[in-house]
N, C-alpha and C positions, 0 to 999 in steps of 0.2 A: 511516504504515507500511507504504505500499503502494509505496514505492520505485520500480523500474523502471516498474511500471505506471503508477503516478502520473505519471511523467515523461512517459510516453507520452500519457495522457489531459490533462495540461495543454497539451501540444501540439496534441492533436486538436480541443481545445475553441477553437480559434482560426480566424481568418479565411481561413488557408490550408488546403490539403487534407492535406499530409504535415508530418512533423516537420522535415524537411530545408528546406521552403519556408518554413516559421514561423521556424526559427531562423536562417535566411538574413536575413529581413526584419527581425527586431528589432534585430540590432546595427549596422544601417545607420544609424539615427536616433542623434543626440545623447542621450546618458544622464548623468544625475548621478551622480559619484562614489559608490560604494557605501561606507557607512560603515565596513563590515568587509570585509577580503578575503574573496573568494569561498572560499578554502581553509578559512577560520575558520567560515565558514556551511556549508560542506559538513560539517566535522567536528560542528557542532552539530547539523545535521539527523541524520547518521548516529547520534548519542548518543541523540537524543530518539527515533526510530522504534527504535532498539535497546533502549531500556529501556521502550517500550510495553509488551512482553509481560509484564515484571516488575511493571508496575503493573495489568496485567490481572489478574496472578494474587494480586496484594494486594487489589485491589477486590472480587473474587469471593470472598474470604476473610469478606466481612461482607455483601454484597449479592448477589443474584440476577443471574445474567448478563444477562438482559434490562434490569435497573435499571443495570448498569454501562454496558451499551451505550448506553441512553438518557442516562444522565448524561454519557458522553462526547461525543455529539452534541449536546446542550444547550450544554456548555461551548465546542465547537468552533464552533458556529452563531453563537454570541456574539461569538467572536473576529473571524470573517470578517464579521459583521453590523457590526462596529466599523470594521473596515477598509472596508468599502464605503461607511459614512458620512463616514470622513476623505477618501476619494477620491471621495465624491459620485457612486457606482456606483449605477445603478437596476436592480432586478430585471428578468431578460427578460420579454418580452411574447410572447403568443401562446400558444393553448391545445396547439397540435402541439408547441411547444417544451417546455411543461411538462409535456406526456405522456410525452416523451422522457425528459426529467428524473426524472420519476417512477420510471422502470425503472431509469435510471443509479443513482439513490440506493437502489433495493433491492439491486442488484447489486455495486455498489461501496462502500456503506457498511453500510446496515441489515443484510443478510446476512451477509457476512463477519467484520464485528465480532462479531455476535451468535455466530457460529460458533466464533470464536476465543474468546470468553468461555465459552461452553459447554465448549469443549475443554480448556480449563486447569483446569477442574474436577478432572479425572482425569488429565491429562498434566503433565510439568513445562513451565515456561515455556521452557526450552532448547531442547525438542523443538519447541514451537509456534512458534519463531522459524526453526528450521531449515525447517520445513514451509513456512513463510512464503516462504522462498527459492526455493521449487519453482515460484513464479509464472511466472518467465522461461521457465520449460521448457512450463508448461501454455499460455502465449502464444504460444509459436513454433508448438507443435504444431497451436493452434486457428488461427491466421492462416495457415498454410500451407493449411488447407481453405477457410477463410471469407473471406480477403483475397488478391486475383489479384494485388497486386502485390509480395507476399511470397513469392517464389519458392525451393523447396528448393535448398540446396547441400550439399556434401560436409561441409563444417564445420558447417551447422547440423543435418544428420542425426548427426553423429558427436555433437555437443553433446546432444543430447535422449538419445542412447542412453547416454553416460556420465553425463547428470544424473539419469536415472532409475535407472541403478546405484548411484549414490550415494544415492539415496532408499531402494534395498533395503538397502543398507549401514547406514545411520541406524536402520532399521527392525529389523534383525537377521534377514533372510530366511534366512540359513543355519541359523538355530537354531530354524526354525518360529516367528518372532516372539514367542518367549518373554518373557513379562513386560510384553509391550507392551498398552496398553489400546486395543483394535481401535476402539472408537466414538470416543473422543477423539482419535486420531489421524486416524481418517476425516473428522471434523469440520474439524480442521486443515486437511487436504489439499483439501477441498471449498472452505474459505473461501479458499485460495489460487488455487483453480480460478476462483471467483467474480470474481477482479480483471480476468483476462485477457476473460473473457466479456463483462464490462462495458465493457472498453476496447474490444473490437471492436463492441460494440453502439454506444458513444459516435462511434467514427470513422465508421461508417455512418451515423449520424442526425444528430449535432450538429456536425462539422466543417464549418467555413464557414458556422455560422449567423449570423456578424456580431456575437455577442456578446461581452464580454470574458471571461477566464478567471475573473475574481473573481466576476463576475455570475453566470455559469453554476455555479461551484462553490458559491458562497454559495446559491444558490437549490437546488441538489443537496441540501447539507447540511440545508437547512431541511425538505425533503419527508422526508428519512431520518428526521429528528426527529418529523416527523408520524406517520410510519409506526410508529415505535418507542412512540410516545405511545399509540397505538391499541391495540398488541399487548401491551405491557407490563403493564397492568391485568389482563389477560385470564388471564394466566399467574402472577402474582405479587401478594404482599400488601403493602402499605406497611409498610417496617420499623419496628418498636418503638423501634429507638435507631438514632442514626448515629454509628458509631465514627469518629473524627477521622482517622485514618491512611488506613482505606481509601477515606475520603470524598475526602481528598486527592489520593490516588491517582487516582481518577477524575476529580479536576478538572484535573490534570496530564495526564491522558490525553487529555482533550478540548482543553484550551485550549492545550497544546504539541503533543502528538502528532498532532492532527487539525487544529486551527486554525492555530497558530503555523507548523507544519511545511509545509503547504500555500504560507503567504507566503512562506516561504523557498525553497521549490522552484521558484516563480515566479520569482524573482530569480535562481536558479541556472540555470535553461534560458535566461532571457533572455540571460545575461552569457556563459555558456560552451557553450551549446547543449545539447541533451537527450544526446548521447553521453557527454559528461563528467558531466552531472549525474546520469544514470542509475547511475553507477558506485557510487552510494551503496547499492546492492543488495547489494554485496559485503561491505560492513561490517556490515551489521545483524545477520546471525546471529552474527558474532563477538561483538559486542557483548552481544547477548541472551544468548548462551551464558555469557560472562563474568559478567555481573550475576546471571545465576540460581545460577551456582555459589557466586559471592562473597558475595552478598547474602542470597539465600535459601537457601542451603547445598543445592542441589540435587545430586544424585551426577550422575555423568558416566562412561559406559562408553566405551572406546576407540573402538566404532565410530562413536559421535555425531560426535566431532570430524572423524574420518577420512571418513565419510560426507557431511558437511557440506562438507569441501574438495572432495570428487567432485562433488557437487550445484552448487557455485560455479564450478569448472570447465568444468562442463557448460553452465551458464547461459552463461558467458562465450562459448563458442563458439558457442552459437545467437545471440547479440547480434552476430557478427563479419560483416562486410560484404566483397564483393569491392573489390579495390584502387579500381578505378574509382569505387565509390560513396563510398570514404574519401576520394578527392581533393576530390570535390564537396560533402564535409561541412564545414560550417564550424567555426569554433572551435578 
């Protein structure tokens, strides 16, 4: 459910230094024909990440947020471990690499997953999904400061302004945020901010490490699982019963939304490039909103979809590149 930021992380965790060089090197080598057209896999990925917020909401109806996050990480790690076994991938070596991965695991998995789970105790899954869509805005704002290669442009500046205007619209700023759960919303926004912070950290520390995407991500999820396994017993008690539907929701959240989604994303980045693959960003809040309203019966004020459209328009502008860059972009 990390959408555009996940796309950037997948590319950053390569032997190349940037997204464009990574995408340029992969298509040059012969590839086996994919079993499913990339458009089908794109749609599947959008659905998986879009429904993740509904699954979090269902999971937290029976289990504590930390338990939902721990279960999610366990099931996701199992999927990636199985993929590593099939492809005979080994875990990365070196204390320095593992140290950086531990930080990445906290910023990209343990922290945001937990914050979203806690936020959905008090806010609708629809609002959590829309808050999640602000990650490209946070990412662009942070990268302009932290990454020298990302230079400000008029389009990006306008995108940031429009995007955050959309956030204010979603939150109903003109009516004093009436009826808004401030704590839950702040947690969801902080979770969205955590992704680009982690992405920038990964770009600075793990890009060009020489390890495969799968190896690094598998190790990262394993470390995040360990982190939650240490924290969860301190703040929760073992459930006396295990309701089936919430348990299945947690299992699907981990196996599909965390494990399988990463593998699908790898294939999309390799086949069509990061620019096209990251367009999944703009479908996730739409699906999350539709699922929350249709399945969970969550209410929807007019400002929520209108604000979401403004947020996505701003996010799209922040991802725009000069024409010269687009001519050099593969795919």
